[in-house]
MITI-818707 format. One line per field, with one value per atom (N, C-alpha, C): atom name; z, x, y; residue in one letter. Coordinates in steps of 0.2 Angstrom, whole numbers. Layout:
BEGIN
atom = c(CA	...);
pz = c(Z	...);
px = c(X	...);
py = c(Y	...);
type = c(A	...);
END
This chain:
BEGIN
atom = c(N	CA	C	N	CA	C	N	CA	C	N	CA	C	N	CA	C	N	CA	C	N	CA	C	N	CA	C	N	CA	C	N	CA	C	N	CA	C	N	CA	C	N	CA	C	N	CA	C	N	CA	C	N	CA	C	N	CA	C	N	CA	C	N	CA	C	N	CA	C	N	CA	C	N	CA	C	N	CA	C	N	CA	C	N	CA	C	N	CA	C	N	CA	C	N	CA	C	N	CA	C	N	CA	C	N	CA	C	N	CA	C	N	CA	C	N	CA	C	N	CA	C	N	CA	C	N	CA	C	N	CA	C	N	CA	C	N	CA	C	N	CA	C	N	CA	C	N	CA	C	N	CA	C	N	CA	C	N	CA	C	N	CA	C	N	CA	C	N	CA	C	N	CA	C	N	CA	C	N	CA	C	N	CA	C	N	CA	C	N	CA	C	N	CA	C	N	CA	C	N	CA	C	N	CA	C	N	CA	C	N	CA	C	N	CA	C	N	CA	C	N	CA	C	N	CA	C	N	CA	C	N	CA	C	N	CA	C	N	CA	C	N	CA	C	N	CA	C	N	CA	C	N	CA	C	N	CA	C	N	CA	C	N	CA	C	N	CA	C	N	CA	C	N	CA	C	N	CA	C	N	CA	C);
pz = c(-38	-39	-36	-40	-38	-33	-28	-22	-21	-18	-16	-9	-6	1	4	11	14	15	14	15	21	26	33	32	34	34	41	42	49	54	60	65	70	75	80	84	84	88	83	78	73	66	65	59	54	48	42	36	32	27	20	15	8	5	1	-2	-9	-9	-15	-19	-25	-29	-29	-27	-26	-28	-30	-31	-24	-24	-17	-14	-17	-14	-12	-13	-11	-3	0	7	8	14	16	14	16	14	8	4	-2	-8	-14	-20	-22	-25	-27	-34	-37	-44	-45	-41	-41	-34	-32	-26	-28	-25	-27	-22	-16	-11	-4	1	8	13	19	25	31	35	41	47	50	55	61	62	68	67	61	59	62	64	67	61	56	51	44	43	37	37	35	35	29	24	18	12	8	1	-4	-8	-13	-20	-25	-32	-34	-33	-34	-42	-46	-53	-54	-51	-52	-48	-42	-39	-43	-46	-50	-56	-59	-65	-63	-57	-55	-53	-50	-48	-54	-59	-65	-69	-68	-70	-66	-60	-56	-50	-48	-42	-36	-31	-25	-19	-17	-11	-5	0	7	10	16	19	21	24	26	20	15	9	6	6	4	8	14	19	17	16	15	8	3	-3	-2	1	3	6	11	15	10	6	1	-4	-6	-11	-8	-1	2	3	4	6	-1	-7	-13	-15	-13	-15	-12);
px = c(11	5	8	5	7	3	5	2	3	-2	-1	-1	4	5	9	10	14	21	26	33	35	37	39	45	45	51	51	55	55	59	60	64	59	63	59	54	48	43	40	43	41	39	34	33	31	33	31	31	25	25	24	27	26	21	16	12	15	17	20	17	18	16	22	21	27	25	30	29	27	22	20	26	31	36	42	42	47	46	52	51	48	46	42	46	52	57	61	59	63	61	63	61	54	53	46	46	40	39	38	33	31	29	31	28	22	16	10	7	11	8	12	10	13	8	9	5	8	6	9	4	4	-1	-1	5	5	2	0	-4	-11	-14	-20	-26	-25	-30	-28	-31	-29	-22	-17	-10	-8	-13	-11	-12	-7	-7	-6	-11	-11	-13	-10	-12	-17	-24	-29	-29	-27	-27	-22	-16	-11	-14	-17	-20	-25	-30	-35	-32	-27	-23	-20	-17	-14	-19	-25	-30	-33	-34	-37	-32	-26	-21	-21	-24	-24	-21	-18	-14	-19	-17	-22	-19	-24	-22	-23	-18	-19	-25	-27	-33	-32	-26	-24	-24	-21	-21	-28	-32	-39	-43	-42	-45	-43	-36	-33	-36	-37	-40	-47	-51	-58	-58	-54	-54	-52	-47	-45	-51	-54	-60	-65	-67	-72	-70	-63	-60	-61	-60	-60	-67	-72	-79	-82);
py = c(-75	-70	-63	-58	-51	-49	-45	-43	-35	-32	-25	-25	-23	-24	-18	-18	-13	-16	-11	-12	-8	-11	-7	-3	3	8	11	16	19	15	18	16	12	9	5	10	8	12	18	19	24	21	17	14	19	17	21	16	16	10	13	10	11	6	8	4	2	-5	-7	-13	-14	-19	-24	-30	-35	-42	-46	-53	-56	-60	-63	-67	-69	-73	-69	-62	-58	-56	-55	-53	-47	-45	-39	-33	-33	-27	-29	-34	-36	-32	-35	-31	-30	-25	-23	-21	-21	-19	-11	-9	-2	1	7	10	14	13	17	21	22	26	25	28	28	28	26	26	27	32	34	33	27	26	30	34	39	45	47	53	53	58	58	57	61	61	57	52	48	45	49	47	43	42	38	42	41	44	38	37	32	34	32	34	28	30	26	23	28	25	19	20	15	8	9	4	0	4	1	-3	0	-3	-10	-10	-16	-21	-19	-24	-27	-23	-25	-30	-30	-34	-41	-41	-47	-47	-41	-40	-41	-44	-45	-40	-36	-31	-35	-34	-36	-33	-36	-33	-26	-25	-18	-13	-15	-11	-10	-15	-14	-9	-9	-4	3	4	10	13	8	10	13	9	11	18	19	25	31	30	35	36	31	33	37	35	39	47	47	54	58	55	59	60	56	57	62);
type = c(M	M	M	V	V	V	K	K	K	I	I	I	R	R	R	L	L	L	R	R	R	R	R	R	E	E	E	G	G	G	S	S	S	K	K	K	G	G	G	R	R	R	P	P	P	Y	Y	Y	Y	Y	Y	K	K	K	I	I	I	V	V	V	V	V	V	A	A	A	D	D	D	G	G	G	R	R	R	A	A	A	R	R	R	R	R	R	E	E	E	G	G	G	A	A	A	F	F	F	I	I	I	E	E	E	M	M	M	I	I	I	G	G	G	N	N	N	Y	Y	Y	D	D	D	P	P	P	L	L	L	K	K	K	E	E	E	E	E	E	G	G	G	G	G	G	A	A	A	N	N	N	I	I	I	D	D	D	L	L	L	E	E	E	K	K	K	A	A	A	D	D	D	E	E	E	W	W	W	I	I	I	S	S	S	K	K	K	G	G	G	A	A	A	Q	Q	Q	P	P	P	S	S	S	E	E	E	T	T	T	V	V	V	L	L	L	S	S	S	I	I	I	I	I	I	K	K	K	K	K	K	A	A	A	R	R	R	R	R	R	A	A	A	T	T	T	A	A	A);
END
């Protein structure tokens, strides 16, 4: 199954995540199909940049977003509205 999830980047104590579309069997930092955004939890406001069109396209194809990514998508939709 294809999943939309976070891929951890950054150093110890300074996390930075990329929002990727990946095969569900792949490792967290393993191979991915496409990068659709990024998320920085250390930023005060938002900290997430996501291409909503690509996310919607993958969800329509059957990709399952993780709980965290789903909340990031919802916040991004509210920010653009």
